[in-house]
C-alpha positions, 0 to 999 in steps of 0.5 A: 445044857441051855439052848444058848450055850449049845452050838446050835443055839449060837448059830441060831442067835448069830443067824438072826442078828445077821439077818437083822443087820442085812436088812439095815444094809440094803441099798436105798439108792443106786447111781450108775457111776461115781462120776455123778455123785456129789456131796450136795446130792447126799445132803438133798437125800438126807444121806449121812453115810455111804458104804461101798466095796472099793476093792473090786468096785472102784479099784482093781482087785486089791488095788489101792488107788482110785482111777484118775477119771473119778479121783477128784469126785471120789476125794470130794465125797470122802472129804464130805 
């Protein structure tokens, strides 16, 4: 049996790919609050995409609505 076709081979290959992916997903910039984020700041930094965990970060666990205190700013970012 070839190494790739074994369970260990699959785990090894997947682990290497996951490691490479995680290197690409490291934060390159951190902001204290979403209130200070603006699309213009993304353009100034050359940022073309934003990934964040909304559930439990911007909303309560399993929440579907962004709090009113940041909704306007959040909507501007999403529309960007």
